[in-house]
Steps between C-alpha positions, in 0.01 A plus 500: 500500500153642554465290821822609656419868547176441706680223700788726600276791554290302744816378680627855537166634622444218744855553638423871543176415671671254740766763587232754568306256720811438707557876535142557606506231764826636630372850524173383665701325773718814550187710527347261758818514712505880485131520602556278801801712603289819465216348704743412772637858511150646507414277799819615675415862439148456632620330817769765550235773483299320770818469721577866435161611628546279808843636569379859457225437761745343736744793469218743556393315817864501617519870434191568706654303786823697466313831504332383825835513674639151427874583459597143414256503211636842379855362518398191308335713230799730486735208460298397188518852354144600583469848654186629667346833417474737790174674585656849485262596218191408702237770519481709816235433770180660376331516848648839579247782515562851383 
């Protein structure tokens, strides 16, 4: 009777340890999968920022061309929902003498 209690105690504790090991491995695999997904999303965000800067520069160049009198460029920008600011608020000519 004295040997049964330590025997069953070790069986119970080893079973609990085995279950905890399986849970730990499962959670580690889940974490690894989530980290890979997050890294992919971060890479997508970084590349999108680069493309956004490129697109902004392209739109600015197109706007400069449209301000230079290119009506087709102005129509193309307007079709995409981009409106150009007018130079109505430009400062007056300062070459006038009093």
